[in-house]
PDB file of N, CA, C and O in Angstrom, chain B, residues numbered from 101:
ATOM      1  N   MET B 101     103.426 133.069 106.307  1.00  0.00           N
ATOM      2  CA  MET B 101     102.769 132.670 104.976  1.00  0.00           C
ATOM      3  C   MET B 101     102.691 131.265 104.862  1.00  0.00           C
ATOM      4  O   MET B 101     103.611 130.587 105.320  1.00  0.00           O
ATOM      5  N   CYS B 102     101.706 130.728 104.308  1.00  0.00           N
ATOM      6  CA  CYS B 102     101.414 129.314 104.093  1.00  0.00           C
ATOM      7  C   CYS B 102     100.809 129.238 102.717  1.00  0.00           C
ATOM      8  O   CYS B 102     100.357 130.182 102.068  1.00  0.00           O
ATOM      9  N   GLY B 103     100.873 127.872 102.344  1.00  0.00           N
ATOM     10  CA  GLY B 103     100.384 127.471 101.064  1.00  0.00           C
ATOM     11  C   GLY B 103      99.159 126.607 101.333  1.00  0.00           C
ATOM     12  O   GLY B 103      99.155 125.770 102.236  1.00  0.00           O
ATOM     13  N   VAL B 104      98.076 126.835 100.500  1.00  0.00           N
ATOM     14  CA  VAL B 104      96.709 126.084 100.591  1.00  0.00           C
ATOM     15  C   VAL B 104      96.325 125.735  99.285  1.00  0.00           C
ATOM     16  O   VAL B 104      96.422 126.602  98.417  1.00  0.00           O
ATOM     17  N   ILE B 105      95.884 124.558  98.977  1.00  0.00           N
ATOM     18  CA  ILE B 105      95.256 124.123  97.704  1.00  0.00           C
ATOM     19  C   ILE B 105      94.104 123.372  98.180  1.00  0.00           C
ATOM     20  O   ILE B 105      94.170 122.676  99.193  1.00  0.00           O
ATOM     21  N   GLY B 106      92.925 123.506  97.397  1.00  0.00           N
ATOM     22  CA  GLY B 106      91.719 122.755  97.511  1.00  0.00           C
ATOM     23  C   GLY B 106      91.292 122.377  96.052  1.00  0.00           C
ATOM     24  O   GLY B 106      91.404 123.176  95.122  1.00  0.00           O
ATOM     25  N   ILE B 107      90.772 121.051  95.904  1.00  0.00           N
ATOM     26  CA  ILE B 107      90.165 120.549  94.701  1.00  0.00           C
ATOM     27  C   ILE B 107      89.044 119.767  94.887  1.00  0.00           C
ATOM     28  O   ILE B 107      89.080 118.896  95.756  1.00  0.00           O
ATOM     29  N   ILE B 108      87.989 119.942  94.173  1.00  0.00           N
ATOM     30  CA  ILE B 108      86.922 119.236  94.152  1.00  0.00           C
ATOM     31  C   ILE B 108      86.805 118.640  92.632  1.00  0.00           C
ATOM     32  O   ILE B 108      86.797 119.426  91.685  1.00  0.00           O
ATOM     33  N   GLY B 109      86.723 117.383  92.452  1.00  0.00           N
ATOM     34  CA  GLY B 109      86.794 116.747  91.026  1.00  0.00           C
ATOM     35  C   GLY B 109      85.781 115.644  90.915  1.00  0.00           C
ATOM     36  O   GLY B 109      84.970 115.348  91.792  1.00  0.00           O
ATOM     37  N   ASN B 110      85.914 115.066  89.738  1.00  0.00           N
ATOM     38  CA  ASN B 110      85.005 113.895  89.400  1.00  0.00           C
ATOM     39  C   ASN B 110      85.928 112.527  89.434  1.00  0.00           C
ATOM     40  O   ASN B 110      85.434 111.425  89.200  1.00  0.00           O
ATOM     41  N   LYS B 111      87.064 112.682  89.691  1.00  0.00           N
ATOM     42  CA  LYS B 111      88.056 111.708  89.818  1.00  0.00           C
ATOM     43  C   LYS B 111      88.951 111.791  91.088  1.00  0.00           C
ATOM     44  O   LYS B 111      88.966 112.892  91.640  1.00  0.00           O
ATOM     45  N   PRO B 112      89.669 110.835  91.613  1.00  0.00           N
ATOM     46  CA  PRO B 112      90.508 111.105  92.743  1.00  0.00           C
ATOM     47  C   PRO B 112      91.424 112.190  92.585  1.00  0.00           C
ATOM     48  O   PRO B 112      92.040 112.322  91.527  1.00  0.00           O
ATOM     49  N   VAL B 113      91.588 113.077  93.665  1.00  0.00           N
ATOM     50  CA  VAL B 113      92.385 114.262  93.654  1.00  0.00           C
ATOM     51  C   VAL B 113      93.592 114.305  94.375  1.00  0.00           C
ATOM     52  O   VAL B 113      94.328 115.291  94.385  1.00  0.00           O
ATOM     53  N   SER B 114      93.858 113.034  95.106  1.00  0.00           N
ATOM     54  CA  SER B 114      95.010 113.182  96.055  1.00  0.00           C
ATOM     55  C   SER B 114      96.516 113.375  95.323  1.00  0.00           C
ATOM     56  O   SER B 114      97.403 114.002  95.902  1.00  0.00           O
ATOM     57  N   ARG B 115      96.709 112.803  94.056  1.00  0.00           N
ATOM     58  CA  ARG B 115      97.946 113.063  93.383  1.00  0.00           C
ATOM     59  C   ARG B 115      98.065 114.624  93.055  1.00  0.00           C
ATOM     60  O   ARG B 115      99.131 115.235  93.128  1.00  0.00           O
ATOM     61  N   LEU B 116      96.842 115.199  92.685  1.00  0.00           N
ATOM     62  CA  LEU B 116      96.889 116.500  92.137  1.00  0.00           C
ATOM     63  C   LEU B 116      97.204 117.360  93.369  1.00  0.00           C
ATOM     64  O   LEU B 116      97.900 118.363  93.216  1.00  0.00           O
ATOM     65  N   ILE B 117      96.790 117.070  94.436  1.00  0.00           N
ATOM     66  CA  ILE B 117      97.023 117.852  95.816  1.00  0.00           C
ATOM     67  C   ILE B 117      98.402 117.744  96.045  1.00  0.00           C
ATOM     68  O   ILE B 117      99.030 118.762  96.334  1.00  0.00           O
ATOM     69  N   TYR B 118      99.023 116.546  95.950  1.00  0.00           N
ATOM     70  CA  TYR B 118     100.317 116.241  96.319  1.00  0.00           C
ATOM     71  C   TYR B 118     101.244 117.231  95.400  1.00  0.00           C
ATOM     72  O   TYR B 118     102.087 117.954  95.933  1.00  0.00           O
ATOM     73  N   HIS B 119     101.047 117.216  94.086  1.00  0.00           N
ATOM     74  CA  HIS B 119     101.830 118.014  93.143  1.00  0.00           C
ATOM     75  C   HIS B 119     101.595 119.424  93.405  1.00  0.00           C
ATOM     76  O   HIS B 119     102.559 120.187  93.350  1.00  0.00           O
ATOM     77  N   GLY B 120     100.288 119.925  93.719  1.00  0.00           N
ATOM     78  CA  GLY B 120      99.980 121.152  94.061  1.00  0.00           C
ATOM     79  C   GLY B 120     100.933 121.618  95.372  1.00  0.00           C
ATOM     80  O   GLY B 120     101.506 122.708  95.387  1.00  0.00           O
ATOM     81  N   LEU B 121     101.006 120.817  96.270  1.00  0.00           N
ATOM     82  CA  LEU B 121     101.766 121.056  97.459  1.00  0.00           C
ATOM     83  C   LEU B 121     103.277 121.439  97.087  1.00  0.00           C
ATOM     84  O   LEU B 121     103.884 122.362  97.630  1.00  0.00           O
ATOM     85  N   PHE B 122     103.831 120.564  96.038  1.00  0.00           N
ATOM     86  CA  PHE B 122     105.209 120.903  95.675  1.00  0.00           C
ATOM     87  C   PHE B 122     105.308 122.258  95.186  1.00  0.00           C
ATOM     88  O   PHE B 122     106.258 122.967  95.518  1.00  0.00           O
ATOM     89  N   SER B 123     104.369 122.677  94.401  1.00  0.00           N
ATOM     90  CA  SER B 123     104.326 124.134  93.798  1.00  0.00           C
ATOM     91  C   SER B 123     104.156 125.073  94.995  1.00  0.00           C
ATOM     92  O   SER B 123     104.642 126.195  94.855  1.00  0.00           O
ATOM     93  N   LEU B 124     103.584 124.811  96.068  1.00  0.00           N
ATOM     94  CA  LEU B 124     103.333 125.838  97.201  1.00  0.00           C
ATOM     95  C   LEU B 124     104.500 125.576  98.142  1.00  0.00           C
ATOM     96  O   LEU B 124     104.496 126.169  99.220  1.00  0.00           O
ATOM     97  N   GLN B 125     105.415 124.819  97.872  1.00  0.00           N
ATOM     98  CA  GLN B 125     106.512 124.583  98.977  1.00  0.00           C
ATOM     99  C   GLN B 125     107.213 125.801  99.396  1.00  0.00           C
ATOM    100  O   GLN B 125     107.615 125.904 100.555  1.00  0.00           O
ATOM    101  N   HIS B 126     107.394 126.786  98.480  1.00  0.00           N
ATOM    102  CA  HIS B 126     107.917 128.036  99.054  1.00  0.00           C
ATOM    103  C   HIS B 126     107.095 128.864  99.852  1.00  0.00           C
ATOM    104  O   HIS B 126     107.566 129.896 100.330  1.00  0.00           O
ATOM    105  N   ARG B 127     105.963 128.544 100.045  1.00  0.00           N
ATOM    106  CA  ARG B 127     104.945 129.245 100.963  1.00  0.00           C
ATOM    107  C   ARG B 127     105.080 128.758 102.427  1.00  0.00           C
ATOM    108  O   ARG B 127     104.692 129.458 103.362  1.00  0.00           O
ATOM    109  N   GLY B 128     105.582 127.668 102.579  1.00  0.00           N
ATOM    110  CA  GLY B 128     105.794 127.177 103.896  1.00  0.00           C
ATOM    111  C   GLY B 128     106.612 125.803 103.985  1.00  0.00           C
ATOM    112  O   GLY B 128     106.235 124.860 103.289  1.00  0.00           O
ATOM    113  N   GLN B 129     107.682 125.672 104.796  1.00  0.00           N
ATOM    114  CA  GLN B 129     108.525 124.613 104.708  1.00  0.00           C
ATOM    115  C   GLN B 129     108.608 123.882 106.139  1.00  0.00           C
ATOM    116  O   GLN B 129     109.360 122.918 106.292  1.00  0.00           O
ATOM    117  N   SER B 130     107.873 124.337 107.092  1.00  0.00           N
ATOM    118  CA  SER B 130     107.724 123.687 108.466  1.00  0.00           C
ATOM    119  C   SER B 130     107.048 122.516 108.461  1.00  0.00           C
ATOM    120  O   SER B 130     107.550 121.646 109.172  1.00  0.00           O
ATOM    121  N   SER B 131     105.851 122.168 107.751  1.00  0.00           N
ATOM    122  CA  SER B 131     105.151 121.031 107.753  1.00  0.00           C
ATOM    123  C   SER B 131     104.268 120.836 106.531  1.00  0.00           C
ATOM    124  O   SER B 131     104.199 121.817 105.790  1.00  0.00           O
ATOM    125  N   ALA B 132     103.676 119.906 106.229  1.00  0.00           N
ATOM    126  CA  ALA B 132     102.955 119.598 105.045  1.00  0.00           C
ATOM    127  C   ALA B 132     101.732 118.701 105.430  1.00  0.00           C
ATOM    128  O   ALA B 132     101.836 117.854 106.317  1.00  0.00           O
ATOM    129  N   GLY B 133     100.505 118.921 104.699  1.00  0.00           N
ATOM    130  CA  GLY B 133      99.523 117.849 105.043  1.00  0.00           C
ATOM    131  C   GLY B 133      98.478 117.978 104.042  1.00  0.00           C
ATOM    132  O   GLY B 133      98.419 119.009 103.373  1.00  0.00           O
ATOM    133  N   LYS B 134      97.541 116.909 103.852  1.00  0.00           N
ATOM    134  CA  LYS B 134      96.700 116.783 102.856  1.00  0.00           C
ATOM    135  C   LYS B 134      95.508 115.950 103.589  1.00  0.00           C
ATOM    136  O   LYS B 134      95.740 115.142 104.488  1.00  0.00           O
ATOM    137  N   LEU B 135      94.225 116.235 103.106  1.00  0.00           N
ATOM    138  CA  LEU B 135      93.114 115.700 103.564  1.00  0.00           C
ATOM    139  C   LEU B 135      92.299 115.388 102.365  1.00  0.00           C
ATOM    140  O   LEU B 135      92.062 116.292 101.564  1.00  0.00           O
ATOM    141  N   THR B 136      91.862 114.220 102.176  1.00  0.00           N
ATOM    142  CA  THR B 136      90.865 113.933 101.089  1.00  0.00           C
ATOM    143  C   THR B 136      89.557 113.284 101.745  1.00  0.00           C
ATOM    144  O   THR B 136      89.527 112.829 102.889  1.00  0.00           O
ATOM    145  N   TYR B 137      88.591 113.306 100.941  1.00  0.00           N
ATOM    146  CA  TYR B 137      87.250 112.926 101.483  1.00  0.00           C
ATOM    147  C   TYR B 137      86.526 112.081 100.400  1.00  0.00           C
ATOM    148  O   TYR B 137      86.431 112.496  99.246  1.00  0.00           O
ATOM    149  N   ASP B 138      86.042 110.945 100.777  1.00  0.00           N
ATOM    150  CA  ASP B 138      85.254 109.884 100.017  1.00  0.00           C
ATOM    151  C   ASP B 138      83.987 109.388 100.792  1.00  0.00           C
ATOM    152  O   ASP B 138      83.454 108.311 100.523  1.00  0.00           O
ATOM    153  N   GLY B 139      83.558 110.187 101.718  1.00  0.00           N
ATOM    154  CA  GLY B 139      82.575 109.618 102.742  1.00  0.00           C
ATOM    155  C   GLY B 139      83.227 109.479 104.056  1.00  0.00           C
ATOM    156  O   GLY B 139      82.598 109.630 105.103  1.00  0.00           O
ATOM    157  N   ASN B 140      84.502 109.187 104.009  1.00  0.00           N
ATOM    158  CA  ASN B 140      85.317 109.012 105.155  1.00  0.00           C
ATOM    159  C   ASN B 140      86.562 110.125 104.795  1.00  0.00           C
ATOM    160  O   ASN B 140      86.957 110.493 103.689  1.00  0.00           O
ATOM    161  N   ILE B 141      87.014 110.507 106.121  1.00  0.00           N
ATOM    162  CA  ILE B 141      88.157 111.486 105.879  1.00  0.00           C
ATOM    163  C   ILE B 141      89.562 110.927 106.076  1.00  0.00           C
ATOM    164  O   ILE B 141      89.803 110.267 107.087  1.00  0.00           O
ATOM    165  N   HIS B 142      90.483 111.155 105.176  1.00  0.00           N
ATOM    166  CA  HIS B 142      91.824 110.508 105.065  1.00  0.00           C
ATOM    167  C   HIS B 142      92.704 111.719 105.184  1.00  0.00           C
ATOM    168  O   HIS B 142      92.862 112.544 104.284  1.00  0.00           O
ATOM    169  N   LEU B 143      93.299 111.760 106.448  1.00  0.00           N
ATOM    170  CA  LEU B 143      94.275 112.764 106.789  1.00  0.00           C
ATOM    171  C   LEU B 143      95.552 112.422 107.062  1.00  0.00           C
ATOM    172  O   LEU B 143      95.729 111.598 107.959  1.00  0.00           O
ATOM    173  N   TYR B 144      96.716 112.983 106.343  1.00  0.00           N
ATOM    174  CA  TYR B 144      97.958 112.666 106.580  1.00  0.00           C
ATOM    175  C   TYR B 144      98.783 114.127 106.819  1.00  0.00           C
ATOM    176  O   TYR B 144      98.745 115.011 105.963  1.00  0.00           O
ATOM    177  N   LYS B 145      99.443 114.254 107.936  1.00  0.00           N
ATOM    178  CA  LYS B 145     100.268 115.487 107.896  1.00  0.00           C
ATOM    179  C   LYS B 145     101.357 115.141 108.907  1.00  0.00           C
ATOM    180  O   LYS B 145     101.194 114.336 109.824  1.00  0.00           O
ATOM    181  N   ASP B 146     102.568 115.869 108.645  1.00  0.00           N
ATOM    182  CA  ASP B 146     103.749 115.708 109.605  1.00  0.00           C
ATOM    183  C   ASP B 146     104.632 117.027 109.276  1.00  0.00           C
ATOM    184  O   ASP B 146     104.347 117.900 108.457  1.00  0.00           O
ATOM    185  N   TYR B 147     105.742 116.961 110.093  1.00  0.00           N
ATOM    186  CA  TYR B 147     106.631 118.176 109.871  1.00  0.00           C
ATOM    187  C   TYR B 147     107.744 117.938 108.906  1.00  0.00           C
ATOM    188  O   TYR B 147     108.212 116.802 108.821  1.00  0.00           O
ATOM    189  N   GLY B 148     108.181 118.850 108.216  1.00  0.00           N
ATOM    190  CA  GLY B 148     108.996 118.813 107.062  1.00  0.00           C
ATOM    191  C   GLY B 148     108.657 119.070 105.690  1.00  0.00           C
ATOM    192  O   GLY B 148     107.482 119.298 105.406  1.00  0.00           O
ATOM    193  N   LEU B 149     109.542 119.059 104.814  1.00  0.00           N
ATOM    194  CA  LEU B 149     109.176 119.301 103.394  1.00  0.00           C
ATOM    195  C   LEU B 149     108.333 118.202 102.750  1.00  0.00           C
ATOM    196  O   LEU B 149     108.342 117.050 103.183  1.00  0.00           O
ATOM    197  N   VAL B 150     107.532 118.631 101.595  1.00  0.00           N
ATOM    198  CA  VAL B 150     106.486 117.889 101.137  1.00  0.00           C
ATOM    199  C   VAL B 150     107.114 116.507 100.548  1.00  0.00           C
ATOM    200  O   VAL B 150     106.476 115.456 100.497  1.00  0.00           O
ATOM    201  N   ARG B 151     108.318 116.648 100.157  1.00  0.00           N
ATOM    202  CA  ARG B 151     108.945 115.299  99.658  1.00  0.00           C
ATOM    203  C   ARG B 151     109.341 114.383 100.861  1.00  0.00           C
ATOM    204  O   ARG B 151     109.419 113.170 100.666  1.00  0.00           O
ATOM    205  N   ASP B 152     109.607 114.940 102.165  1.00  0.00           N
ATOM    206  CA  ASP B 152     109.845 114.260 103.222  1.00  0.00           C
ATOM    207  C   ASP B 152     108.667 113.512 103.986  1.00  0.00           C
ATOM    208  O   ASP B 152     108.709 112.410 104.533  1.00  0.00           O
ATOM    209  N   VAL B 153     107.634 114.379 103.883  1.00  0.00           N
ATOM    210  CA  VAL B 153     106.330 114.029 104.535  1.00  0.00           C
ATOM    211  C   VAL B 153     105.593 113.003 103.843  1.00  0.00           C
ATOM    212  O   VAL B 153     105.085 112.065 104.457  1.00  0.00           O
ATOM    213  N   PHE B 154     105.498 113.155 102.416  1.00  0.00           N
ATOM    214  CA  PHE B 154     104.865 112.169 101.387  1.00  0.00           C
ATOM    215  C   PHE B 154     105.824 111.420 100.588  1.00  0.00           C
ATOM    216  O   PHE B 154     106.707 112.015  99.970  1.00  0.00           O
ATOM    217  N   ASN B 155     105.702 110.079 100.560  1.00  0.00           N
ATOM    218  CA  ASN B 155     106.432 109.251  99.572  1.00  0.00           C
ATOM    219  C   ASN B 155     105.445 108.156  99.311  1.00  0.00           C
ATOM    220  O   ASN B 155     104.301 108.248  99.758  1.00  0.00           O
ATOM    221  N   GLU B 156     105.855 107.068  98.568  1.00  0.00           N
ATOM    222  CA  GLU B 156     104.921 105.994  98.113  1.00  0.00           C
ATOM    223  C   GLU B 156     104.483 105.281  99.288  1.00  0.00           C
ATOM    224  O   GLU B 156     103.318 104.883  99.302  1.00  0.00           O
ATOM    225  N   GLU B 157     105.230 105.058 100.272  1.00  0.00           N
ATOM    226  CA  GLU B 157     104.560 104.397 101.640  1.00  0.00           C
ATOM    227  C   GLU B 157     103.918 105.390 102.422  1.00  0.00           C
ATOM    228  O   GLU B 157     103.262 105.016 103.395  1.00  0.00           O
ATOM    229  N   ARG B 158     104.004 106.637 102.142  1.00  0.00           N
ATOM    230  CA  ARG B 158     103.292 107.571 103.172  1.00  0.00           C
ATOM    231  C   ARG B 158     102.210 108.366 102.413  1.00  0.00           C
ATOM    232  O   ARG B 158     102.426 109.546 102.137  1.00  0.00           O
ATOM    233  N   LYS B 159     101.302 107.895 102.139  1.00  0.00           N
ATOM    234  CA  LYS B 159      99.937 108.500 101.810  1.00  0.00           C
ATOM    235  C   LYS B 159      99.955 109.340 100.563  1.00  0.00           C
ATOM    236  O   LYS B 159      99.248 110.347 100.582  1.00  0.00           O
ATOM    237  N   ILE B 160     100.584 109.106  99.591  1.00  0.00           N
ATOM    238  CA  ILE B 160     100.455 110.018  98.227  1.00  0.00           C
ATOM    239  C   ILE B 160      99.082 109.691  97.717  1.00  0.00           C
ATOM    240  O   ILE B 160      98.298 110.583  97.391  1.00  0.00           O
ATOM    241  N   ASP B 161      98.801 108.461  97.650  1.00  0.00           N
ATOM    242  CA  ASP B 161      97.368 108.171  97.245  1.00  0.00           C
ATOM    243  C   ASP B 161      96.315 107.731  98.384  1.00  0.00           C
ATOM    244  O   ASP B 161      96.369 106.755  99.133  1.00  0.00           O
ATOM    245  N   THR B 162      95.362 108.726  98.291  1.00  0.00           N
ATOM    246  CA  THR B 162      94.281 108.497  99.295  1.00  0.00           C
ATOM    247  C   THR B 162      92.929 108.588  98.533  1.00  0.00           C
ATOM    248  O   THR B 162      92.835 109.363  97.582  1.00  0.00           O
ATOM    249  N   PRO B 163      92.019 107.922  98.870  1.00  0.00           N
ATOM    250  CA  PRO B 163      90.727 107.984  98.173  1.00  0.00           C
ATOM    251  C   PRO B 163      89.958 109.280  98.352  1.00  0.00           C
ATOM    252  O   PRO B 163      89.992 109.874  99.430  1.00  0.00           O
ATOM    253  N   GLY B 164      89.246 109.740  97.287  1.00  0.00           N
ATOM    254  CA  GLY B 164      88.456 110.766  97.510  1.00  0.00           C
ATOM    255  C   GLY B 164      88.549 111.750  96.291  1.00  0.00           C
ATOM    256  O   GLY B 164      89.621 112.035  95.757  1.00  0.00           O
ATOM    257  N   ASN B 165      87.378 112.226  95.913  1.00  0.00           N
ATOM    258  CA  ASN B 165      87.414 113.350  94.889  1.00  0.00           C
ATOM    259  C   ASN B 165      87.212 114.777  95.362  1.00  0.00           C
ATOM    260  O   ASN B 165      86.922 115.700  94.600  1.00  0.00           O
ATOM    261  N   VAL B 166      87.384 114.894  96.670  1.00  0.00           N
ATOM    262  CA  VAL B 166      87.619 116.278  97.342  1.00  0.00           C
ATOM    263  C   VAL B 166      88.620 116.182  98.270  1.00  0.00           C
ATOM    264  O   VAL B 166      88.723 115.242  99.058  1.00  0.00           O
ATOM    265  N   GLY B 167      89.609 117.429  98.186  1.00  0.00           N
ATOM    266  CA  GLY B 167      90.706 117.392  99.150  1.00  0.00           C
ATOM    267  C   GLY B 167      91.144 118.831  99.230  1.00  0.00           C
ATOM    268  O   GLY B 167      90.871 119.704  98.407  1.00  0.00           O
ATOM    269  N   ILE B 168      91.901 118.974 100.390  1.00  0.00           N
ATOM    270  CA  ILE B 168      92.756 120.153 100.712  1.00  0.00           C
ATOM    271  C   ILE B 168      94.156 119.743 100.958  1.00  0.00           C
ATOM    272  O   ILE B 168      94.399 118.572 101.252  1.00  0.00           O
ATOM    273  N   GLY B 169      95.156 120.690 100.851  1.00  0.00           N
ATOM    274  CA  GLY B 169      96.430 120.412 101.145  1.00  0.00           C
ATOM    275  C   GLY B 169      97.024 121.829 101.636  1.00  0.00           C
ATOM    276  O   GLY B 169      96.633 122.896 101.163  1.00  0.00           O
ATOM    277  N   HIS B 170      98.021 121.723 102.649  1.00  0.00           N
ATOM    278  CA  HIS B 170      98.622 122.828 103.358  1.00  0.00           C
ATOM    279  C   HIS B 170     100.003 122.643 103.453  1.00  0.00           C
ATOM    280  O   HIS B 170     100.474 121.531 103.688  1.00  0.00           O
ATOM    281  N   THR B 171     100.765 123.744 103.273  1.00  0.00           N
ATOM    282  CA  THR B 171     102.185 123.794 103.709  1.00  0.00           C
ATOM    283  C   THR B 171     102.279 124.913 104.777  1.00  0.00           C
ATOM    284  O   THR B 171     101.778 126.019 104.575  1.00  0.00           O
ATOM    285  N   ARG B 172     102.903 124.612 105.864  1.00  0.00           N
ATOM    286  CA  ARG B 172     103.032 125.563 106.923  1.00  0.00           C
ATOM    287  C   ARG B 172     104.261 126.343 107.008  1.00  0.00           C
ATOM    288  O   ARG B 172     105.313 125.744 106.788  1.00  0.00           O
ATOM    289  N   TYR B 173     104.296 127.613 107.300  1.00  0.00           N
ATOM    290  CA  TYR B 173     105.359 128.446 107.577  1.00  0.00           C
ATOM    291  C   TYR B 173     105.256 128.791 108.991  1.00  0.00           C
ATOM    292  O   TYR B 173     104.369 129.568 109.344  1.00  0.00           O
ATOM    293  N   SER B 174     106.015 128.327 109.781  1.00  0.00           N
ATOM    294  CA  SER B 174     105.880 128.424 111.210  1.00  0.00           C
ATOM    295  C   SER B 174     106.229 129.944 111.698  1.00  0.00           C
ATOM    296  O   SER B 174     107.344 130.459 111.614  1.00  0.00           O
ATOM    297  N   THR B 175     105.145 130.509 112.182  1.00  0.00           N
ATOM    298  CA  THR B 175     105.464 131.857 112.764  1.00  0.00           C
ATOM    299  C   THR B 175     105.285 132.107 114.230  1.00  0.00           C
ATOM    300  O   THR B 175     105.819 133.057 114.803  1.00  0.00           O
ATOM    301  N   THR B 176     104.434 131.131 114.884  1.00  0.00           N
ATOM    302  CA  THR B 176     104.368 131.104 116.212  1.00  0.00           C
ATOM    303  C   THR B 176     104.453 129.568 116.783  1.00  0.00           C
ATOM    304  O   THR B 176     104.267 128.634 116.003  1.00  0.00           O
ATOM    305  N   GLY B 177     104.702 129.369 117.979  1.00  0.00           N
ATOM    306  CA  GLY B 177     105.047 128.250 118.553  1.00  0.00           C
ATOM    307  C   GLY B 177     106.377 127.866 118.641  1.00  0.00           C
ATOM    308  O   GLY B 177     107.161 128.622 118.067  1.00  0.00           O
ATOM    309  N   MET B 178     106.866 126.859 119.224  1.00  0.00           N
ATOM    310  CA  MET B 178     108.130 126.404 119.159  1.00  0.00           C
ATOM    311  C   MET B 178     108.601 125.608 117.943  1.00  0.00           C
ATOM    312  O   MET B 178     107.824 125.014 117.195  1.00  0.00           O
ATOM    313  N   ASP B 179     109.839 125.635 117.809  1.00  0.00           N
ATOM    314  CA  ASP B 179     110.206 124.774 116.588  1.00  0.00           C
ATOM    315  C   ASP B 179     110.864 123.527 116.814  1.00  0.00           C
ATOM    316  O   ASP B 179     111.607 123.027 115.970  1.00  0.00           O
ATOM    317  N   ASP B 180     110.568 122.902 118.146  1.00  0.00           N
ATOM    318  CA  ASP B 180     111.103 121.481 118.497  1.00  0.00           C
ATOM    319  C   ASP B 180     110.216 120.520 117.616  1.00  0.00           C
ATOM    320  O   ASP B 180     109.215 120.953 117.044  1.00  0.00           O
ATOM    321  N   ILE B 181     110.604 119.229 117.524  1.00  0.00           N
ATOM    322  CA  ILE B 181     109.791 118.353 116.595  1.00  0.00           C
ATOM    323  C   ILE B 181     108.360 118.089 117.126  1.00  0.00           C
ATOM    324  O   ILE B 181     107.433 117.990 116.322  1.00  0.00           O
ATOM    325  N   GLU B 182     108.181 117.985 118.301  1.00  0.00           N
ATOM    326  CA  GLU B 182     106.809 117.721 118.869  1.00  0.00           C
ATOM    327  C   GLU B 182     105.772 118.800 118.487  1.00  0.00           C
ATOM    328  O   GLU B 182     104.657 118.562 118.021  1.00  0.00           O
ATOM    329  N   SER B 183     106.347 120.152 118.775  1.00  0.00           N
ATOM    330  CA  SER B 183     105.528 121.319 118.399  1.00  0.00           C
ATOM    331  C   SER B 183     105.218 121.356 116.860  1.00  0.00           C
ATOM    332  O   SER B 183     104.103 121.637 116.421  1.00  0.00           O
ATOM    333  N   LEU B 184     106.253 121.061 116.118  1.00  0.00           N
ATOM    334  CA  LEU B 184     106.016 121.168 114.571  1.00  0.00           C
ATOM    335  C   LEU B 184     105.106 120.020 114.231  1.00  0.00           C
ATOM    336  O   LEU B 184     104.300 120.268 113.334  1.00  0.00           O
ATOM    337  N   LYS B 185     105.064 118.799 114.764  1.00  0.00           N
ATOM    338  CA  LYS B 185     104.110 117.826 114.480  1.00  0.00           C
ATOM    339  C   LYS B 185     102.777 118.170 114.962  1.00  0.00           C
ATOM    340  O   LYS B 185     101.822 117.978 114.210  1.00  0.00           O
ATOM    341  N   ARG B 186     102.573 118.725 116.295  1.00  0.00           N
ATOM    342  CA  ARG B 186     101.314 119.153 116.837  1.00  0.00           C
ATOM    343  C   ARG B 186     100.595 120.385 115.912  1.00  0.00           C
ATOM    344  O   ARG B 186      99.376 120.480 115.768  1.00  0.00           O
ATOM    345  N   ASN B 187     101.451 121.177 115.397  1.00  0.00           N
ATOM    346  CA  ASN B 187     101.099 122.282 114.692  1.00  0.00           C
ATOM    347  C   ASN B 187     100.927 122.126 113.080  1.00  0.00           C
ATOM    348  O   ASN B 187     100.545 123.076 112.397  1.00  0.00           O
ATOM    349  N   ALA B 188     101.236 120.865 112.534  1.00  0.00           N
ATOM    350  CA  ALA B 188     101.073 120.538 111.160  1.00  0.00           C
ATOM    351  C   ALA B 188      99.543 120.754 110.824  1.00  0.00           C
ATOM    352  O   ALA B 188      98.694 120.607 111.704  1.00  0.00           O
ATOM    353  N   GLN B 189      99.225 121.092 109.579  1.00  0.00           N
ATOM    354  CA  GLN B 189      97.819 121.271 109.152  1.00  0.00           C
ATOM    355  C   GLN B 189      97.811 120.525 107.898  1.00  0.00           C
ATOM    356  O   GLN B 189      98.839 120.212 107.296  1.00  0.00           O
ATOM    357  N   PRO B 190      96.488 120.217 107.477  1.00  0.00           N
ATOM    358  CA  PRO B 190      95.122 121.012 107.684  1.00  0.00           C
ATOM    359  C   PRO B 190      94.631 120.280 108.951  1.00  0.00           C
ATOM    360  O   PRO B 190      95.093 119.207 109.341  1.00  0.00           O
ATOM    361  N   GLU B 191      93.585 121.021 109.585  1.00  0.00           N
ATOM    362  CA  GLU B 191      92.883 120.645 110.490  1.00  0.00           C
ATOM    363  C   GLU B 191      91.374 120.641 110.036  1.00  0.00           C
ATOM    364  O   GLU B 191      90.915 121.376 109.162  1.00  0.00           O
ATOM    365  N   TYR B 192      90.706 119.749 110.725  1.00  0.00           N
ATOM    366  CA  TYR B 192      89.267 119.809 110.377  1.00  0.00           C
ATOM    367  C   TYR B 192      88.318 119.600 111.454  1.00  0.00           C
ATOM    368  O   TYR B 192      88.743 119.124 112.507  1.00  0.00           O
ATOM    369  N   VAL B 193      87.034 119.905 111.326  1.00  0.00           N
ATOM    370  CA  VAL B 193      86.111 119.926 112.472  1.00  0.00           C
ATOM    371  C   VAL B 193      84.844 118.871 112.114  1.00  0.00           C
ATOM    372  O   VAL B 193      83.929 118.709 112.921  1.00  0.00           O
TER     373      VAL B 193
END
């Protein structure tokens, strides 16, 4: 199981996604990430709990009125740090 949040707004959504990820933390504790869009893609993701992945120095505030966030519950792949980093989401194409 994983947790996913998406917001389209008329003002920056980064903090709303960040707080939403805290509410979804029980859905996945292997990694967390968020992506916002303002004409450019702003992505930050890493392994660990939401509170460990994001802090004031690490991308709580990113520009954009559109965004998604994800907490991952690892069900496949290895649980070593490199695998957790590589499998952190969200992904985009």
